[in-house]
C-alpha positions as CSV (number, residue, x, y, z in Angstrom):
1,X,-6.2,11.2,19.1
2,X,-3.0,11.1,21.2
3,X,-3.1,7.3,21.5
4,X,-2.9,7.0,17.8
5,X,0.2,9.4,17.8
6,X,1.7,7.3,20.3
7,X,1.5,4.1,18.4
8,X,2.4,5.5,15.2
9,X,5.6,7.0,16.6
10,X,6.5,3.8,18.6
11,X,5.9,1.8,15.2
12,X,8.1,4.1,13.2
13,X,10.8,3.9,15.9
14,X,10.7,0.0,16.2
15,X,10.8,-0.1,12.2
16,X,13.9,1.7,12.0
17,X,15.8,-0.1,14.6
18,X,14.5,-3.5,13.6
19,X,17.1,-4.7,11.3
20,X,20.9,-4.4,12.1
21,X,22.4,-5.9,8.7
22,X,24.6,-4.4,6.5
23,X,24.5,-0.4,5.5
24,X,23.1,-1.0,2.2
25,X,20.5,-3.7,3.2
26,X,19.5,-1.1,6.1
27,X,19.1,1.9,3.6
28,X,17.0,-0.4,1.3
29,X,15.0,-1.7,4.3
30,X,14.4,1.8,5.7
31,X,13.5,3.3,2.1
32,X,11.0,0.5,1.5
33,X,9.3,0.9,5.1
34,X,9.3,4.7,4.6
35,X,7.8,4.4,1.2
36,X,5.2,1.6,2.4
37,X,4.4,3.8,5.5
38,X,3.6,6.9,3.2
39,X,1.6,5.2,0.8
40,X,-0.6,3.6,3.5
41,X,-1.1,7.0,5.2
42,X,-2.3,8.5,1.9
43,X,-4.4,5.4,1.2
44,X,-5.9,5.7,4.8
45,X,-6.5,9.8,4.7
46,X,-8.4,9.0,1.4
47,X,-10.5,6.2,2.8
48,X,-11.0,8.3,6.1
49,X,-12.5,11.1,3.9
50,X,-14.3,8.7,1.9
51,X,-16.1,7.2,4.9
52,X,-16.5,10.8,6.3
53,X,-18.4,11.7,3.0
54,X,-20.7,8.9,3.4
55,X,-22.0,10.0,6.9
56,X,-25.1,11.9,7.4
57,X,-23.4,14.9,9.0
58,X,-20.0,15.0,7.5
59,X,-18.8,18.0,9.3
60,X,-19.2,16.2,12.8
61,X,-16.9,13.3,11.7
62,X,-13.8,15.1,10.3
63,X,-11.7,13.1,12.9
64,X,-12.0,10.1,10.3
65,X,-9.5,11.6,8.0
66,X,-6.4,11.8,10.6
67,X,-7.6,8.4,12.0
68,X,-7.6,6.7,8.5
69,X,-4.1,8.1,8.0
70,X,-2.6,7.1,11.3
71,X,-4.2,3.3,10.6
72,X,-2.8,3.5,7.2
73,X,0.8,4.6,8.4
74,X,0.5,1.7,11.0
75,X,-0.5,-0.8,8.3
76,X,1.9,0.6,5.8
77,X,5.0,0.3,8.4
78,X,3.9,-3.3,9.2
79,X,3.7,-4.1,5.7
80,X,7.0,-2.5,4.9
81,X,8.6,-4.3,7.8
82,X,7.3,-7.7,6.9
83,X,8.2,-7.6,3.2
84,X,11.8,-6.4,4.1
85,X,12.5,-9.3,6.5
86,X,13.8,-11.5,3.5
87,X,11.5,-14.3,4.4
88,X,9.2,-15.2,1.4
89,X,5.8,-16.1,2.6
90,X,2.6,-17.1,0.8
91,X,-0.9,-16.3,1.8
92,X,-1.6,-19.9,2.3
93,X,0.6,-22.7,3.2
94,X,0.0,-26.5,3.3
95,X,2.7,-28.5,5.3
96,X,2.1,-31.8,7.2
97,X,-1.7,-31.5,6.7
98,X,-1.8,-28.4,8.4
99,X,-3.1,-25.3,6.7
100,X,-1.5,-21.8,7.8
101,X,-2.3,-18.2,6.7
102,X,0.3,-15.5,6.5
103,X,1.0,-12.1,5.6
104,X,2.0,-12.5,1.8
105,X,5.8,-11.4,1.1
106,X,6.4,-9.2,-2.3
107,X,9.3,-10.8,-4.1
108,X,11.1,-8.5,-6.5
109,X,13.4,-10.3,-9.1
110,X,15.3,-8.6,-12.2
111,X,14.8,-10.5,-15.3
112,X,17.4,-10.0,-18.2
113,X,17.0,-10.8,-21.7
114,X,20.4,-11.5,-23.3
115,X,19.2,-10.9,-27.1
116,X,18.0,-7.7,-26.6
117,X,20.1,-6.6,-23.7
118,X,17.2,-5.3,-21.9
119,X,16.1,-6.0,-18.2
120,X,12.6,-5.9,-16.5
121,X,12.0,-5.6,-12.8
122,X,9.1,-8.0,-11.8
123,X,7.1,-8.2,-8.4
124,X,5.4,-11.0,-7.4
125,X,3.6,-12.6,-4.7
126,X,2.9,-16.2,-3.9
127,X,-0.5,-17.1,-3.2
128,X,-0.1,-20.8,-2.0
129,X,2.5,-23.0,-1.2
130,X,2.4,-26.8,-1.0
131,X,5.6,-29.0,0.0
132,X,5.8,-32.3,-1.1
């Protein structure tokens, strides 16, 4: 159990200090990373509980819940850092006859309709990119 705590602590510390840009960008990066880590932890706890419930003796496997949470926090923090880096990546990319697979980046953009004076925030993920 202690190695998981150390890994989570190190991952969070690295994510806090990974970016040294302007104060506003740091706040957004930190907020996004912490939010993703929190969601990852909650999803991990839920998945750990679900896996525990599927075992023959759930009472003997209670450690699945915090383990799932720790894995979720690590995955969420990694996702938060990867998507805050500012480099847009697609899942698959074909360049110079070479296929590469990446962690996809979520792109957030605001679309404004001048006629109705409304704006909408849209999140998108590129699935495949091909350079001609």
